[in-house]
C-alpha positions, 0 to 999 in steps of 0.5 A: 577091161578092169582088174579084179580086186582081191576081197578085203581081208578082215584083220582082228586085234589080239583082244578080238582074237582072244575073245573069239577063241575064249583064251588068254593072252598067254595061250594065244601067244603060245599058238602064234609061237608054235606056228599054229595060228598065223599072224601079221605084224603091222608096226608094233601091233600083231593082227590075225586074219579072221579066215585064219582064225576060222581055219584054226577053229576048224582044225582043232574041232573035236569030233570024237567023244572026250571020254568013252562013257565009262565013269570011274570012281 
């Protein structure tokens, strides 16, 4: 009987994560500092699990309208 191997983890770099989220380095650092986006420290580098980035996007998805349809002058 062979042991089941865990699925491979896709780790993204800071630059890849910034490109995925279309945000600046400062904004990404704020998400990490606030605990909103988990990361992994490997040596001097920080990596982001692609699944965590997708979860972050899903949690922050806007489903309600951004405004109520009224235009103000």
